[in-house]
VOBA-1610 file (N, C-alpha, C; in pm, whole numbers, padded with zeros to 5 digits, always signed):
BEGIN
Met+00088-00117-00010Met+00013+00008+00021Met+00058+00132-00003Gly+00244+00112+00003Gly+00306+00237-00016Gly+00328+00274+00138Lys+00452+00338+00139Lys+00529+00388+00270Lys+00420+00474+00349Pro+00446+00492+00501Pro+00363+00576+00571Pro+00361+00717+00517Phe+00250+00752+00544Phe+00234+00912+00484Phe+00331+00997+00596Gly+00408+01098+00538Gly+00552+01148+00627Gly+00527+01318+00575Phe+00463+01394+00671Phe+00526+01540+00674Phe+00673+01545+00719Ser+00704+01692+00723Ser+00866+01703+00778Ser+00866+01696+00932Asp+00715+01706+00998Asp+00735+01658+01116Asp+00569+01591+01148Pro+00573+01475+01117Pro+00427+01432+01093Pro+00362+01397+01220Gly+00441+01423+01348Gly+00345+01444+01459Gly+00291+01588+01494Leu+00338+01677+01389Leu+00240+01789+01433Leu+00096+01774+01382Ile+00074+01672+01301Ile-00069+01642+01239Ile-00107+01507+01262Phe-00025+01405+01185Phe-00064+01268+01199Phe+00006+01206+01308Glu-00064+01165+01390Glu+00029+01080+01502Glu+00028+00924+01480Lys+00111+00868+01363Lys+00099+00709+01340Lys+00142+00633+01459Lys+00082+00545+01500Lys+00118+00451+01621Lys+00015+00378+01594Glu+00023+00283+01666Glu-00018+00128+01687Glu-00179+00167+01755Gly-00191+00267+01863Gly-00311+00288+01925Gly-00415+00358+01828Asn-00386+00363+01694Asn-00504+00436+01607Asn-00600+00332+01565Gln-00633+00251+01664Gln-00744+00164+01647Gln-00895+00199+01589Glu-00906+00322+01664Glu-01045+00386+01643Glu-01039+00416+01463Ser-00947+00441+01436Ser-00953+00483+01302Ser-00937+00363+01172Phe-00842+00265+01237Phe-00860+00124+01167Phe-01000+00073+01144Glu-01081+00068+01285Glu-01214+00031+01287Glu-01339+00096+01191Ile-01279+00249+01172Ile-01393+00285+01084Ile-01368+00248+00933Phe-01257+00174+00884Phe-01243+00105+00756Phe-01313-00029+00788Leu-01311-00099+00900Leu-01393-00204+00904Leu-01534-00218+00885Lys-01584-00106+00957Lys-01717-00069+00926Lys-01781-00071+00790Leu-01692-00034+00683Leu-01702-00017+00532Leu-01648-00134+00481Glu-01612-00201+00536Glu-01546-00323+00446Glu-01631-00375+00351Lys-01726-00423+00391Lys-01841-00494+00280Lys-01854-00424+00192Arg-01898-00254+00218Arg-01945-00162+00071Arg-01817-00174+00036Leu-01709-00127+00065Leu-01577-00099+00008Leu-01528-00191-00085Glu-01540-00338-00014Glu-01530-00446-00122Glu-01624-00447-00253Glu-01726-00405-00204Glu-01806-00405-00328Glu-01819-00282-00464Met-01728-00223-00414Met-01706-00106-00504Met-01654-00126-00633Ser-01712-00080-00738Ser-01660-00102-00886Ser-01538-00040-00883Glu-01489-00062-01018Glu-01332+00031-01031Glu-01380+00157-01064Asp-01449+00188-01114Asp-01514+00306-01140Asp-01548+00392-00984Gly-01605+00320-00931Gly-01611+00369-00751Gly-01751+00493-00760Tyr-01769+00565-00840Tyr-01877+00661-00859Tyr-02001+00618-00807Glu-02054+00513-00899Glu-02183+00491-00887Glu-02208+00403-00733Ser-02115+00315-00704Ser-02079+00255-00568Ser-02113+00367-00469Phe-02011+00456-00471Phe-02042+00551-00391Phe-02177+00645-00374Arg-02250+00643-00452Arg-02350+00721-00475Arg-02477+00602-00412Asp-02448+00485-00397Asp-02534+00386-00331Asp-02497+00372-00165Phe-02418+00448-00144Phe-02379+00417+00006Phe-02488+00512+00079Ser-02512+00465+00212Ser-02610+00544+00271Ser-02576+00651+00323Gln-02635+00732+00393Gln-02622+00862+00420Gln-02526+00844+00534Ala-02554+00738+00627Ala-02431+00718+00763Ala-02315+00668+00708Glu-02307+00586+00606Glu-02168+00551+00554Glu-02075+00674+00457Lys-02175+00755+00421Lys-02121+00895+00353Lys-02054+00966+00468Asp-02124+00972+00572Asp-02065+01059+00662Asp-01978+01015+00749Leu-01927+00842+00744Leu-01826+00818+00785Leu-01696+00885+00728Met-01719+00896+00577Met-01609+00972+00480Met-01597+01131+00471Phe-01690+01157+00485Phe-01703+01331+00481Phe-01815+01378+00591Pro-01766+01338+00697Pro-01805+01414+00813Pro-01887+01562+00842Glu-02003+01597+00877Glu-02083+01704+00864Glu-01961+01801+01000Asp-01953+01762+01082Asp-01853+01841+01196Asp-01733+01864+01111Pro-01682+01982+01088Pro-01530+02022+01047Pro-01434+02016+01123Asn-01494+01982+01265Asn-01346+01918+01356Asn-01350+01796+01402Glu-01431+01690+01297Glu-01399+01561+01320Glu-01331+01504+01218Glu-01231+01409+01243Glu-01156+01353+01161Glu-01222+01299+01019Phe-01197+01311+00933Phe-01215+01245+00791Phe-01183+01155+00721Leu-01218+01060+00640Leu-01164+00925+00592Leu-01025+00935+00547Leu-00989+01003+00455Leu-00862+01057+00418Leu-00760+01083+00539Glu-00811+01151+00657Glu-00715+01178+00750Glu-00693+01022+00839Lys-00802+00975+00846Lys-00792+00849+00943Lys-00683+00756+00863Tyr-00704+00754+00744Tyr-00614+00672+00613Tyr-00455+00719+00675Leu-00437+00829+00664Leu-00334+00886+00678Leu-00261+00868+00807Lys-00333+00829+00900Lys-00289+00801+01048Lys-00255+00685+01053Leu-00313+00577+01004Leu-00260+00443+01027Leu-00119+00419+00976Thr-00082+00305+01066Thr+00066+00264+01041Thr+00036+00158+00920Ala+00140+00140+00853Ala+00197+00063+00712Ala+00123-00046+00758Glu+00139-00144+00863Glu+00100-00271+00893Glu-00075-00264+00901Gln-00161-00125+00939Gln-00278-00133+00918Gln-00351-00128+00811Arg-00284-00054+00716Arg-00288+00000+00570Arg-00295-00162+00480Lys-00186-00243+00544Lys-00199-00365+00451Lys-00316-00440+00496Ser-00391-00437+00618Ser-00487-00530+00662Ser-00620-00474+00608Leu-00615-00347+00497Leu-00722-00298+00486Leu-00812-00357+00357Pro-00959-00361+00363Pro-01009-00460+00223Pro-00936-00441+00102Leu-00937-00535+00004Leu-00858-00550-00114Leu-00911-00421-00160Asp-00816-00352-00249Asp-00823-00229-00351Asp-00901-00103-00274Val-00949-00129-00173Val-00994-00008-00085Val-00930+00152-00119Cys-00821+00146-00101Cys-00728+00282-00146Cys-00704+00321-00257Glu-00715+00227-00358Glu-00712+00255-00461Glu-00855+00299-00535Lys-00960+00236-00464Lys-01071+00280-00537Lys-01176+00422-00481Leu-01116+00466-00349Leu-01144+00565-00300Leu-01055+00693-00304Gly-00921+00639-00376Gly-00809+00751-00410Gly-00759+00764-00318Leu-00744+00714-00215Leu-00687+00742-00076Leu-00532+00673-00128Glu-00499+00584-00194Glu-00367+00570-00226Glu-00286+00666-00345Lys-00360+00691-00424Lys-00331+00805-00544Lys-00327+00950-00465Ile-00400+00958-00379Ile-00380+01114-00361Ile-00256+01122-00209Thr-00249+01018-00162Thr-00110+01008-00083Thr-00002+00985-00170Asn+00010+00933-00250Asn+00135+00907-00350Asn+00155+01056-00395Leu+00059+01130-00431Leu+00085+01251-00496Leu+00131+01375-00394Ile+00118+01351-00272Ile+00171+01417-00183Ile+00313+01379-00102Glu+00332+01228-00132Glu+00475+01193-00086Glu+00563+01209-00191Lys+00556+01226-00312Lys+00621+01243-00415Lys+00659+01407-00432Asn+00590+01459-00393Asn+00581+01617-00391Asn+00589+01697-00272Pro+00747+01727-00205Pro+00767+01796-00094Pro+00684+01940-00047Ser+00655+01984-00168Ser+00605+02120-00197Ser+00465+02106-00150Ile+00380+02017-00181Ile+00240+01981-00154Ile+00232+01923+00005Ser+00308+01853+00032Ser+00324+01821+00178Ser+00355+01944+00283Arg+00457+02034+00223Arg+00491+02131+00296Arg+00361+02247+00303Ser+00296+02251+00186Ser+00163+02344+00208Ser+00077+02291+00275Leu+00051+02175+00280Leu-00066+02107+00368Leu-00029+02134+00518Glu+00078+02080+00543Glu+00142+02105+00679Glu+00101+02231+00731Asp+00173+02364+00663Asp+00130+02503+00669Asp+00021+02504+00696Leu-00087+02480+00602Leu-00256+02498+00604Leu-00292+02456+00716Ala-00258+02308+00740Ala-00360+02260+00861Ala-00319+02309+01022Lys-00197+02392+01011Lys-00157+02431+01144Lys-00201+02586+01163His-00266+02646+01038His-00311+02786+01037His-00446+02759+01018His-00533+02680+00951His-00662+02687+00947His-00704+02536+00940Arg-00772+02453+01027Arg-00758+02326+01021Arg-00881+02292+00894Val-00981+02380+00908Val-01144+02381+00802Val-01067+02373+00667Ser-00982+02472+00653Ser-00934+02484+00521Ser-00854+02365+00466Tyr-00749+02306+00518Tyr-00694+02239+00511Tyr-00818+02072+00457Lys-00897+02045+00540Lys-00999+01966+00541Lys-01069+01982+00416His-01108+02106+00373His-01168+02142+00264His-01054+02081+00130Glu-00928+02129+00145Glu-00845+02067+00026Glu-00851+01922+00021Leu-00832+01864+00090Leu-00802+01724+00082Leu-00938+01643+00045Glu-01076+01704+00098Glu-01182+01622+00101Glu-01248+01705-00065Val-01194+01811-00122Val-01208+01851-00228Val-01113+01727-00343Ala-01008+01731-00311Ala-00923+01616-00364Ala-00967+01498-00421Gln-01043+01442-00296Gln-01120+01272-00316Gln-01233+01299-00366Leu-01291+01425-00370Leu-01436+01436-00477Leu-01379+01429-00590Ala-01265+01521-00618Ala-01245+01532-00729Ala-01204+01396-00828Phe-01143+01288-00724Phe-01081+01172-00781Phe-01196+01108-00835Phe-01331+01098-00756Phe-01449+01066-00804Phe-01513+01125-00940Ile-01497+01228-00951Ile-01551+01281-01065Ile-01467+01278-01208Leu-01332+01258-01190Leu-01253+01234-01264Leu-01282+01090-01346Lys-01326+01015-01280Lys-01378+00885-01330Lys-01463+00867-01439Lys-01532+01014-01446Lys-01680+01022-01531Lys-01641+01137-01656Ile-01506+01156-01644Ile-01483+01276-01767Ile-01357+01224-01828Asp-01337+01265-01942Asp-01250+01242-02056Asp-01112+01314-02056Leu-01036+01293-01963Leu-00908+01367-01955Leu-00768+01258-01959Asp-00689+01272-01999Asp-00571+01212-02017Asp-00475+01178-01842Glu-00398+01097-01827Glu-00355+01062-01701Glu-00310+01167-01653Asn-00204+01255-01733Asn-00147+01367-01683Asn-00217+01513-01634Glu-00344+01523-01707Glu-00445+01587-01665Glu-00521+01578-01549Lys-00544+01471-01536Lys-00635+01394-01415Lys-00514+01421-01273Glu-00380+01371-01292Glu-00293+01404-01184Glu-00276+01568-01129Asp-00285+01667-01275Asp-00234+01780-01228Asp-00373+01840-01191Phe-00505+01795-01216Phe-00615+01830-01158Phe-00629+01809-01021Leu-00564+01694-00957Leu-00554+01693-00840Leu-00501+01726-00742Ile-00368+01765-00815Ile-00265+01843-00728Ile-00293+01985-00721Ala-00366+02038-00832Ala-00442+02181-00815Ala-00541+02166-00689Ala-00611+02056-00673Ala-00692+02037-00555Ala-00643+02067-00439Leu-00526+01986-00405Leu-00415+01983-00269Leu-00343+02119-00271Leu-00380+02221-00392Leu-00300+02338-00340Leu-00392+02475-00360His-00516+02447-00411His-00577+02561-00464His-00596+02662-00342Asp-00617+02618-00184Asp-00630+02725-00095Asp-00515+02741+00001His-00383+02693-00097His-00249+02766-00032His-00262+02884+00048Gly-00300+02972-00040Gly-00265+03116-00029Gly-00337+03153+00098Lys-00440+03067+00167Lys-00482+03073+00307Lys-00411+03094+00412Ile-00299+03057+00376Ile-00184+03053+00486Ile-00136+03209+00527Lys-00162+03310+00412Lys-00153+03449+00437Lys-00262+03528+00450Thr-00377+03468+00486Thr-00498+03499+00561Thr-00507+03519+00691Pro-00551+03613+00724Pro-00556+03642+00880Pro-00652+03537+00952Leu-00635+03478+01054Leu-00716+03374+01098Leu-00840+03414+01152Ala-00817+03558+01198Ala-00942+03630+01260Ala-01080+03664+01138Val-01023+03649+01002Val-01110+03623+00905Val-01148+03521+00857Leu-01056+03407+00858Leu-01094+03255+00813Leu-01202+03193+00911Ala-01144+03246+01048Ala-01253+03149+01150Ala-01375+03246+01190Lys-01399+03342+01135Lys-01504+03421+01150Lys-01640+03369+01150Glu-01737+03394+01266Glu-01842+03270+01255Glu-01968+03336+01238Glu-01964+03484+01147Glu-02061+03522+01084Glu-02040+03561+00944Gly-02119+03626+00850Gly-02095+03646+00752Gly-01981+03730+00731Phe-01924+03738+00587Phe-01793+03843+00557Phe-01866+03983+00500Asp-01804+04075+00527Asp-01835+04225+00492Asp-01741+04223+00342Leu-01759+04303+00281Leu-01668+04328+00176Leu-01559+04350+00176Ser-01494+04393+00291Ser-01337+04401+00288Ser-01276+04259+00315Glu-01347+04219+00410Glu-01321+04062+00426Glu-01311+04000+00344Gln-01403+03967+00229Gln-01450+03905+00135Gln-01296+03957+00031Ala-01293+04060+00005Ala-01156+04129-00055Ala-01027+04043-00010Ile-01024+04032+00127Ile-00872+03978+00170Ile-00882+03823+00156Ile-01035+03765+00151Ile-00985+03609+00153Ile-00973+03592-00021Gln-00999+03679-00104Gln-01013+03662-00248Gln-00855+03639-00286Glu-00781+03703-00223Glu-00632+03716-00242Glu-00555+03597-00254His-00633+03499-00162His-00559+03346-00156His-00544+03309-00256Ser-00603+03325-00396Ser-00619+03244-00525Ser-00456+03300-00592Gly-00428+03416-00583Gly-00340+03473-00656Gly-00167+03409-00573His-00197+03419-00440His-00097+03335-00354His-00067+03164-00399Ser-00211+03124-00406Ser-00204+02979-00443Ser-00127+02961-00585Arg-00182+03062-00688Arg-00069+03044-00787Arg+00023+03038-00794Asp+00096+03153-00718Asp+00235+03183-00723Asp+00316+03080-00677Tyr+00239+03008-00543Tyr+00323+02894-00492Tyr+00365+02778-00631Ala+00200+02785-00690Ala+00237+02645-00777Ala+00350+02691-00870Asn+00362+02816-00912Asn+00439+02850-01022Asn+00608+02823-00961Gln+00628+02904-00844Gln+00760+02905-00799Gln+00788+02739-00778Asn+00721+02669-00756Asn+00736+02538-00759Asn+00745+02414-00863Gly+00745+02484-01002Gly+00723+02435-01105Gly+00598+02360-01185Phe+00490+02369-01118Phe+00394+02316-01167Phe+00326+02368-01310Gly+00276+02286-01362Gly+00231+02309-01524Gly+00084+02416-01522Asn+00076+02421-01645Asn-00032+02510-01670Asn-00174+02514-01597Leu-00213+02393-01595Leu-00332+02349-01535Leu-00331+02395-01428Val-00220+02295-01304Val-00225+02360-01171Val-00230+02486-01152Arg-00151+02596-01214Arg-00152+02721-01217Arg-00304+02828-01251Ala-00334+02722-01358Ala-00468+02801-01406Ala-00580+02765-01278Ile-00580+02645-01242Ile-00697+02621-01108Ile-00655+02695-00972Thr-00549+02684-00948Thr-00482+02742-00844Thr-00535+02897-00836Gly-00488+02976-00926Gly-00502+03094-00963Gly-00656+03148-01042Gly-00728+03067-01075Gly-00846+03075-01124Gly-00942+03039-01096His-00941+02956-00983His-01081+02880-00926His-01190+02975-00877His-01161+03119-00853His-01299+03223-00819His-01281+03311-00928Asp-01221+03322-01040Asp-01249+03394-01124Asp-01391+03401-01234Tyr-01433+03266-01216Tyr-01573+03266-01295Tyr-01680+03266-01207Thr-01685+03291-01102Thr-01788+03276-00985Thr-01836+03395-00955Gly-01799+03535-00998Gly-01835+03651-00986Gly-01781+03717-00846Ser-01683+03654-00792Ser-01618+03682-00670Ser-01493+03786-00746Pro-01484+03912-00703Pro-01360+03988-00763Pro-01238+03962-00662Asn-01140+03957-00745Asn-01005+03962-00722Asn-00981+04069-00667Ala-00928+04069-00537Ala-00889+04200-00484Ala-00789+04297-00505Asn-00712+04217-00614Asn-00600+04283-00642Asn-00598+04340-00783Arg-00721+04346-00840Arg-00787+04396-00956Arg-00902+04501-00945Thr-00913+04590-01004Thr-01033+04689-01005Thr-01137+04623-01078Lys-01285+04677-01067Lys-01383+04624-01129Lys-01324+04590-01294Ser-01289+04720-01344Ser-01264+04701-01491Ser-01160+04633-01536Glu-01048+04613-01416Glu-00948+04511-01459Glu-01021+04340-01431Asn-01093+04355-01362Asn-01141+04207-01358Asn-01222+04161-01488Ala-01311+04280-01541Ala-01372+04264-01649Ala-01283+04230-01784Asp-01182+04310-01800Asp-01089+04280-01870Asp-00980+04130-01845Phe-01000+04105-01759Phe-00914+03962-01750Phe-01004+03863-01782Leu-01141+03858-01729Leu-01234+03760-01755Leu-01238+03760-01944Glu-01234+03847-01973Glu-01243+03887-02127Glu-01105+03814-02197Glu-01020+03839-02145Glu-00890+03785-02182Glu-00897+03604-02150Lys-00992+03581-02056Lys-00960+03419-02028Lys-01049+03382-02134Arg-01164+03432-02145Arg-01253+03372-02293Arg-01174+03387-02399Asn-01080+03480-02436Asn-01009+03441-02575Asn-00877+03371-02570Gly-00870+03321-02445Gly-00753+03235-02429Gly-00749+03097-02456Asp-00694+03042-02353Asp-00696+02867-02385Asp-00842+02826-02322Leu-00911+02802-02407Leu-01052+02738-02387Leu-01085+02628-02280Arg-00965+02535-02315Arg-00977+02415-02263Arg-00911+02454-02090Leu-00839+02483-02076Leu-00776+02556-01904Leu-00906+02604-01864Glu-00982+02699-01913Glu-01065+02776-01885Glu-01218+02674-01865Lys-01226+02571-01944Lys-01318+02468-01914Lys-01292+02415-01774Leu-01176+02379-01748Leu-01135+02261-01683Leu-01128+02354-01527Thr-01078+02472-01569Thr-01099+02567-01436Thr-01231+02560-01354Lys-01314+02592-01452Lys-01489+02594-01432Lys-01504+02458-01350Phe-01497+02359-01447Phe-01509+02220-01347Phe-01469+02221-01218Phe-01360+02237-01198Phe-01303+02245-01079Phe-01378+02352-00975Ser-01389+02434-01038Ser-01482+02541-00916Ser-01608+02492-00895Ile-01673+02411-00980Ile-01786+02367-00936Ile-01778+02263-00815Ile-01672+02190-00843Ile-01645+02098-00733Ile-01620+02159-00590Asp-01549+02253-00589Asp-01499+02353-00515Asp-01604+02407-00430Ile-01711+02467-00513Ile-01817+02566-00426Ile-01920+02471-00385Phe-01916+02355-00452Phe-02015+02249-00389Phe-01962+02211-00247His-01868+02165-00268His-01803+02125-00108His-01817+02248-00014Ser-01773+02372-00048Ser-01789+02478+00048Ser-01933+02474+00092Leu-02036+02468-00007Leu-02202+02462+00062Leu-02229+02366+00133Tyr-02196+02221+00100Tyr-02212+02118+00144Tyr-02176+02117+00284Ser-02036+02116+00293Ser-01992+02131+00404Ser-02003+02214+00512Ala-02010+02173+00638Ala-02031+02271+00771Ala-01905+02360+00768Arg-01892+02492+00787Arg-01780+02595+00812Arg-01797+02656+00944Glu-01729+02772+00957Glu-01734+02822+01094Glu-01854+02922+01065Tyr-01878+02979+00958Tyr-01954+03083+00887Tyr-02098+03007+00860Ser-02124+02879+00873Ser-02228+02810+00823Ser-02259+02686+00901Lys-02291+02664+01010Lys-02291+02552+01078Lys-02360+02442+01050Glu-02427+02442+00947Glu-02522+02336+00877Glu-02499+02311+00765Arg-02519+02198+00669Arg-02502+02177+00555Arg-02618+02250+00466Ile-02588+02265+00341Ile-02691+02284+00232Ile-02731+02181+00170Ser-02858+02141+00160Ser-02882+01983+00100Ser-02818+01993-00065Pro-02778+01859-00095Pro-02717+01853-00250Pro-02840+01928-00329Glu-02971+01914-00348Glu-03037+01959-00428Glu-03036+02113-00419Lys-02997+02172-00288Lys-02996+02353-00320Lys-02880+02379-00377Cys-02776+02283-00334Cys-02654+02319-00425Cys-02651+02298-00567Arg-02748+02236-00572Arg-02760+02198-00747Arg-02821+02313-00783Glu-02927+02340-00721Glu-03005+02510-00800Glu-02923+02583-00799Phe-02835+02604-00703Phe-02778+02719-00668Phe-02653+02782-00813Leu-02587+02650-00822Leu-02478+02621-00904Leu-02551+02632-01075Lys-02628+02600-01085Lys-02735+02609-01229Lys-02752+02737-01243Lys-02788+02850-01135Lys-02815+02963-01188Lys-02724+03075-01198Lys-02565+03025-01163Lys-02499+03113-01195Lys-02464+03116-01345Asp-02455+03262-01380Asp-02392+03251-01523Asp-02314+03204-01581Cys-02195+03218-01516Cys-02028+03119-01524Cys-02059+02974-01566Phe-02161+02943-01535Phe-02219+02813-01557Phe-02311+02745-01629Gln-02359+02815-01708Gln-02456+02807-01829Gln-02402+02730-01944Gly-02479+02651-01996Gly-02419+02549-02100Gly-02447+02397-02066Arg-02469+02301-02148Arg-02478+02192-02130Arg-02368+02121-02075Glu-02268+02123-02118Glu-02139+02064-02006Glu-02120+02086-01865Phe-02150+02225-01848Phe-02152+02245-01695Phe-02265+02207-01656Glu-02382+02220-01681Glu-02487+02151-01608Glu-02463+02020-01574Glu-02417+01943-01673Glu-02367+01815-01685Glu-02281+01752-01547Met-02192+01848-01545Met-02075+01843-01417Met-02145+01890-01297Ile-02204+01970-01288Ile-02279+01995-01159Ile-02379+01866-01125Asp-02455+01805-01229Asp-02519+01696-01186Asp-02453+01581-01137Leu-02316+01585-01199Leu-02240+01441-01158Leu-02198+01468-01005Val-02142+01622-00971Val-02109+01649-00854Val-02225+01626-00735Ala-02349+01688-00787Ala-02430+01697-00665Ala-02520+01524-00683Asn-02481+01455-00759Asn-02587+01315-00763Asn-02490+01246-00674Leu-02347+01269-00660Leu-02272+01210-00554Leu-02325+01175-00422Phe-02408+01283-00377Phe-02452+01302-00224Phe-02608+01311-00223Ser-02673+01306-00355Ser-02803+01315-00387Ser-02916+01207-00357Asp-03008+01174-00339Asp-03125+01086-00343Asp-03163+01071-00469Thr-03161+01191-00556Thr-03235+01175-00687Thr-03131+01174-00776Lys-03129+01064-00856Lys-03041+01012-00946Lys-03091+01050-01111Glu-02988+01119-01174Glu-03019+01173-01286Glu-02916+01087-01401Ser-02942+00983-01414Ser-02859+00893-01480Ser-02864+00970-01639Ala-02938+01041-01685Ala-02943+01047-01820Ala-02793+01127-01835Thr-02761+01207-01771Thr-02652+01292-01773Thr-02515+01265-01748Glu-02503+01138-01677Glu-02374+01071-01624Glu-02276+01001-01718Lys-02372+00972-01857Lys-02282+00940-01935Lys-02233+01000-02049Ala-02243+01114-01995Ala-02208+01205-02113Ala-02037+01216-02120Gln-01981+01249-02238Gln-01837+01281-02216Gln-01816+01405-02258Tyr-01732+01485-02172Tyr-01751+01637-02179Tyr-01611+01696-02305Leu-01516+01644-02290Leu-01413+01690-02335Leu-01392+01631-02474
//
């Protein structure tokens, strides 16, 4: 299953020891379901009960989530997991990406120390992206870059004051502007560490199509920037929008400091489909793919589409 997960100082976040029996037992509870998962994984996950989904994506932002539990297991415990469980859930793929890229592990370590909820969000978005990538037509390099972008997209929040990130009520305009600065910092980090165009586009642009202004540009400059995007690399724009859909959905569906309760998958679906930036068949189908993972309403007609 690969070597144990290792940050520069793993004790800061993941204390791997034989006593992590509780984490191991979570996998045992899911054993039958996980063994039944198809190689695709998407359809299987849709059929999980809400209780089973909550074991993987708990509502409480302070509760350990599935990927975090996996990272805390010892190598011996991982070897005892159900056959192919790590591959089917994306745990092994995501862990390997982190282990072979020190810049990703450093980023996650710093973000976890600064703001746990943002760290949890990044890893859960990566796991959701793993499921969604099974359903869209990308080559393996693009899929890997998409996952890397998921693991880095909120890196810039390391520079966002905790007083803003952890605020328990709505943000005013000045606070929104401060938060929006994180995407530029994330893109700069991706660029400084040699990641490619797709990683840079997603980390820097995952809020550019959602109506959220970039604090470093005036309203006119934002309009010019979006026009340049539209006239630029349409594939990068499309994939950045695809990522934005996953990112926004998770932000709405998961509890945060400023929103203690989840928004239902159907309300998330409705909200996203009303946004001007996501008009068009391929974006509506992408929204359905993400929402259907957690929804009881199954819209199979859109799930067979090939987007690219």
